[in-house]
C-alpha positions, 0 to 999 in steps of 0.5 A: 626490363623488359620482363614479367616475374609470374609467380605460382602460388597454391597455398603457400602464403608463407613461402610466397610473402618470403618470396615476394619480399625478396625481390629488392630494389634492382626488381621493383620496376619488373612487373610481378604477377601472382597466379593463384590457384584457389588458395585457402590460406589468405594467401590472396589476402596477404598479397593485395595486403602487403604487396599491392605492387603485384597485381594477383590473377586468381585461377580458381579451383586449381586446374594445375600449375601449368595452366597457372602458367599459361594464365601468368603469360597471358595476363602479361604482355612484355617479350620475356616471361620468368615463372617462378615458384612460390617457394623461390626466393631472389638472393640479389640481382642478376635478371637484367644480365639474363635478358641481355642474353636473350636480346642477343641470341634470338635463337634462345627460347627458354634460360633458367638461373643457377638454383641453390637449395635451402642449404645453399647446395647446387640444385640439379635445375638443368637436366639432360633427356634420359634414355629409356635405360636412364629413366628405368635405373634412376626410377628405381635406384634414384632416391637409394642410390642417387651416385649411380652413373645412370642418374648421374648423367641424367642430372648432369652432375658429371659437367661444372655448373659455373659455366652457361651451357646448352642443355636440354631442358631446365626446372619450372621453378624458374624458368625465363620463357621468351614469350614470342618462342613459348607462345608458338609452341602453344604454350605450357600443356594443360594435360600435366597438373604438376611435375614434367610441364616444364621438361615438355615445353623445354622439348618442345621448345627444341624441337621447334628450332629453339635452344634452351640454356643454363646461365649462372649469371642470376642465383635464386633459393628453391626450397623444393617440396613445400607445395606439393608435400601438403598433398604427398599421395596425389602428388606422388600419382600426378607426378607419374601420370605425368611421366605417362603422358610425357612417354606417349607425346616422346614415342610415338608410332610402333615404338611408343605401343611396344614400350606401353606395356613395360613402362606402364608395369614400370610406372605402377612398380616405382609407385609401389617401391616409393611407398614401400620406401616411405613406409620403411623410413616412417618406421624407422622414425617412429622407433627412433622416436620411441626409443627418444622417449623411452631413454 
């Protein structure tokens, strides 16, 4: 196969082990590169000791997901690069089908497989670019009212996930890139530490004339949030910082400056709301535990 697997890891040795172990014989000949962002949990030693066929690339100091993706792209030479989270597991073959699709569709710059949650349900791994109104409603109500029409449209819950289709963007947890396309837009923007870098590169690919495709011919399981849960407060900040960066890139000129104050207030309000919801849920769990201990 004319592809390289690039797996990004930061202190997720157990998940990384499962990811590498899930690479079966059908993928055994595919070049596999693990980019490690300065892990301190024995990840590097585990890769070298248990999976010597996987090449380890150090990216010291944890400079972020986008940086690790670029290191992986730079460390490989195949025409296609499959960017993967370390908490992804392969469930079978299908990469060859995706590569065949890219071979006969040279205008496709990025392609995403069907991604499943740990319980087997479909993860919303391909989405639309949201309008400003959809951003606001989804940002404030998406967690407490996930079925609202704005969130449903943004997450493409209104479309069949069993068909190949063109989409606005696909999740960076499992993103097959055409090297030529990725390099033509400068790779991933390293201004993003984590989150939204996948939205950004798909945006730039589409601006450059490439298409972004969702293809369910391959399925993966993504045990979402393993890395980000390690430092939840820091990741909450980084998530909103990334949204701000993308806003500044997408909305320029007078329109951008006019929208800037309400966007900044909205992001600050969303952080406050998220902390409030987390606090309430924590109190509820504490009370439930107290009742259980008293029973």
